[in-house]
C-alpha positions in Angstrom: 150.3 117.4 119.3 147.5 120.0 119.1 148.0 123.5 117.6 147.1 126.6 119.7 146.5 128.7 116.6 143.1 130.4 116.6 140.5 129.1 114.1 140.0 131.2 111.0 136.8 133.3 111.2 133.9 132.2 109.1 133.3 134.5 106.0 129.7 135.8 105.8 128.1 136.2 102.4 126.9 139.7 102.1 124.6 141.0 99.2 125.3 144.5 97.7 122.9 147.2 98.4 121.8 147.3 94.7 121.1 143.5 94.8 119.1 143.7 98.0 117.0 146.6 96.6 116.4 144.5 93.4 115.3 141.5 95.4 112.9 143.6 97.5 111.6 145.2 94.2 110.9 141.9 92.6 109.3 140.6 95.9 107.0 143.5 95.9 105.8 143.2 92.3 105.7 139.4 92.4 101.8 139.4 92.8 101.6 141.5 89.6 104.1 139.2 87.7 102.1 136.1 88.8 98.8 137.6 87.7 100.3 138.7 84.3 101.7 135.3 83.6 98.7 133.5 84.8 95.8 135.7 83.6 97.2 137.6 80.7 100.3 136.1 79.0 99.1 132.5 79.6 95.7 132.9 78.1 97.2 135.0 75.3 99.6 132.3 74.2 96.8 129.6 74.7 94.4 131.6 72.4 97.2 131.7 69.8 97.5 127.9 70.0 93.7 127.4 70.0 93.4 129.5 66.8 95.0 126.7 64.9 92.5 124.1 66.2 89.0 123.0 66.3 88.1 123.3 70.0 84.6 123.3 71.6 85.6 123.1 75.4 84.1 119.7 75.7 86.4 117.7 73.4 90.2 117.9 73.0 91.5 120.5 70.5 92.0 119.1 67.0 94.8 120.6 65.0 93.6 122.3 61.8 96.6 124.4 60.8 95.5 127.6 59.1 92.1 126.4 58.3 90.3 128.8 60.6 92.0 131.7 59.0 91.3 130.4 55.5 87.6 130.0 56.4 87.5 133.4 57.9 88.9 135.2 54.9 87.3 133.3 52.0 84.1 131.5 53.3 82.7 133.6 56.2 80.5 136.4 54.9 79.6 137.4 58.5 83.3 138.1 59.2 83.4 140.7 56.5 80.1 142.1 57.6 81.2 142.4 61.2 84.4 144.2 59.9 82.2 146.5 57.8 79.9 147.4 60.6 82.9 148.0 63.0 84.8 150.2 60.7 81.7 152.2 59.7 81.0 152.9 63.3 84.7 153.8 64.0 85.0 156.1 61.0 81.8 157.9 62.2 82.2 157.9 66.0 86.0 158.6 66.4 86.4 162.0 64.7 83.1 163.1 66.0 84.0 162.1 69.6 87.3 163.9 69.3 85.8 167.1 67.9 83.0 167.1 70.5 85.4 166.4 73.5 87.7 169.2 72.3 84.8 171.6 71.9 83.5 170.9 75.4 87.1 171.2 76.8 87.4 174.7 75.2 84.2 175.7 76.7 85.1 174.4 80.2 88.5 176.1 80.1 86.8 179.6 80.4 87.1 181.5 83.7 83.4 181.7 84.7 81.7 181.1 88.1 80.8 177.5 89.0 83.1 176.1 86.3 84.2 173.2 88.7 80.5 172.3 88.9 80.1 172.1 85.2 83.3 170.1 84.7 82.1 167.5 87.1 78.7 167.3 85.4 80.3 166.7 82.0 82.6 164.1 83.4 80.2 162.0 85.5 78.5 160.1 82.7 81.8 158.5 81.7 82.1 156.7 85.0 78.7 154.9 84.6 78.9 151.2 83.8 78.4 150.2 80.2 75.3 148.0 80.8 73.5 150.7 82.6 74.3 153.2 79.9 73.1 150.7 77.3 69.8 150.2 79.1 69.3 153.9 79.3 69.9 154.5 75.7 67.7 151.6 74.8 64.8 153.5 76.5 65.9 156.8 74.8 65.8 155.1 71.4 62.4 153.4 72.0 60.2 154.3 69.0 57.1 154.8 71.0 58.0 155.7 74.5 61.6 157.1 74.0 62.5 160.6 74.9 64.2 161.3 71.6 61.2 160.4 69.4 58.9 162.3 71.9 60.9 165.4 71.4 60.9 165.0 67.6 57.2 164.6 67.6 56.3 167.4 70.1 58.9 170.1 69.1 59.4 169.5 65.3 56.4 167.5 64.3 58.5 164.7 63.0 57.8 161.0 63.4 61.1 159.5 64.6 62.3 156.2 63.2 62.7 152.9 64.9 66.3 153.7 65.7 67.7 150.3 66.7 65.6 148.1 64.2 66.3 150.2 61.0 69.3 149.3 59.0 69.8 153.1 58.1 69.7 154.4 61.6 71.2 151.6 63.8 74.8 152.6 63.4 74.1 156.3 63.7 72.3 155.4 66.9 75.4 153.8 68.4 77.5 156.8 67.2 75.1 159.2 69.0 75.3 157.1 72.1 79.2 157.1 72.0 79.1 160.9 72.7 77.8 160.0 76.2 81.2 159.0 77.4 83.4 161.8 76.1 83.9 163.2 79.7 87.2 161.3 80.2 88.6 162.8 76.9 87.3 166.2 78.0 89.4 166.1 81.1 92.5 165.0 79.3 92.0 167.9 76.7 91.3 170.4 79.5 94.6 169.5 81.1 96.4 169.9 77.8 94.7 173.3 77.1 95.8 174.5 80.5 99.4 173.5 79.9 99.8 175.6 76.8 102.2 178.6 77.6 100.4 181.8 77.7 103.4 183.5 76.2 102.5 181.9 72.9 99.1 183.4 72.9 100.4 186.8 73.8 102.9 186.7 71.0 100.3 185.6 68.5 97.9 188.5 69.7 100.8 190.9 69.1 101.1 189.6 65.6 97.4 190.4 65.0 96.1 186.8 65.2 92.5 186.4 66.2 90.9 183.8 68.2 90.4 181.4 65.4 94.0 181.7 64.2 95.4 181.4 67.7 93.4 178.2 68.1 94.6 176.8 64.7 98.2 177.8 64.9 98.9 177.8 68.6 96.5 175.5 70.5 96.2 172.7 68.1 100.0 172.2 67.5 100.6 172.4 71.2 98.1 169.8 72.1 98.7 167.5 69.1 100.4 164.8 71.2 97.1 164.6 73.4 95.0 164.5 70.2 97.2 161.6 68.9 96.8 159.8 72.3 93.0 160.0 72.3 92.9 159.1 68.6 94.7 155.9 69.2 92.9 155.0 72.4 89.6 155.9 70.8 90.4 153.8 67.7 91.2 150.8 69.9 87.9 151.3 71.9 85.8 151.8 68.7 87.1 148.5 67.2 86.3 146.6 70.3 82.6 147.6 70.8 80.7 144.8 72.5 78.6 145.7 75.5 76.3 148.2 73.6 75.7 145.8 70.8 75.1 142.9 73.1 72.5 144.7 75.2 70.8 146.8 72.6 70.5 144.6 69.6 67.9 141.8 69.4 69.1 139.3 71.9 72.7 140.1 71.0 72.3 138.8 67.5 73.4 142.1 65.8 70.1 142.8 64.0 68.4 144.0 62.0 69.8 141.7 59.3 73.3 141.8 60.9 73.4 145.6 60.5 74.8 145.9 64.0 76.9 142.8 64.0 80.0 144.4 65.5 83.2 142.4 65.4 83.3 142.0 69.2 79.8 140.7 69.2 80.5 138.2 66.4 83.7 137.0 68.3 81.5 136.5 71.4 78.8 134.6 69.5 81.4 132.1 68.1 83.0 131.6 71.5 80.0 131.4 73.9 76.9 130.7 71.7 78.3 128.3 69.1 81.3 127.1 71.3 83.7 127.5 68.4 86.6 128.5 70.7 89.3 127.8 68.0 87.6 130.0 65.5 86.9 132.7 68.0 90.6 132.7 69.0 91.5 133.2 65.3 89.1 136.1 65.1 90.6 137.6 68.3 94.1 137.4 66.8 93.0 138.9 63.5 91.5 141.9 65.5 94.8 142.2 67.4 96.7 142.4 64.1 94.2 144.9 62.6 94.6 147.1 65.7 98.3 146.8 65.8 98.7 147.6 62.1 96.4 150.7 62.4 98.3 152.0 65.4 101.7 151.6 63.7 100.3 153.3 60.7 98.9 156.1 62.8 102.2 156.7 64.4 103.9 156.7 60.9 101.5 159.2 59.3 101.5 161.5 62.4 105.3 161.6 62.8 105.6 165.0 61.1 102.3 166.4 62.4 102.7 166.0 66.2 104.6 168.8 67.9 106.1 168.6 71.4 107.0 171.4 73.7 110.7 170.3 73.7 110.8 171.3 70.1 110.8 167.8 68.5 108.3 166.0 66.5 106.7 162.6 66.8 
């Protein structure tokens, strides 16, 4: 005997709107996730593993434990020399670059005709590739044919030095060259200066503050978050100098007498000239820890010196 009762309708599985939005979101960013895992996080973790091995690409990695780090700290004089060169450069170039960029930003913040043209002119050098800039400055620093020594001879009657082959002048040469790319920082400072409320300047003027005091007590505190940002990014960049040293030093060796052996250049030499990939990975992780420590220290020191328009401090 068959039943005439209708069959129960099939229940359809429906996703909520938030779940569907999440699935679409992850689907759209999946290329980035794949690229991050395959080309960033993967190599990062691999380099950490290689830093504890003796690896030369051709043979299988041989586990050494912490031997690479011990050799680096206690036996490798060039490691300490590269740190010295890099920190000397950073201490000279970083404050000079910030001060120069802020000075240009103040000048470019004036209301005069053709200001957009001047802003473009000062920004354009920062978009030129590093190798091209290095070759340009290699010619400028040439002791015989370079423009800098030509000006010193013609205008001041001074015989210029052999900039890149003199231990005394090689690091100052790179510092001078670093000012070429301050255009990006100038744009950032310019935006910060234009965001300072005009009421603060008016109140300071009513209190009798001159231009210098207004800049010191109004402008600098209001743009201090931007100064902190450019300081940290500039510090990270200064500690990773490579292209200039590789192109401008003698065949990328960091001469004369290792006076321009930047840390990034020394890391490159170990990895791709001597094929000591394990040791180079250890160098890379030490640099990472140095940058991380200095960044955290900077945030700690600046916590009561950075002011935000919301009224709080960093």
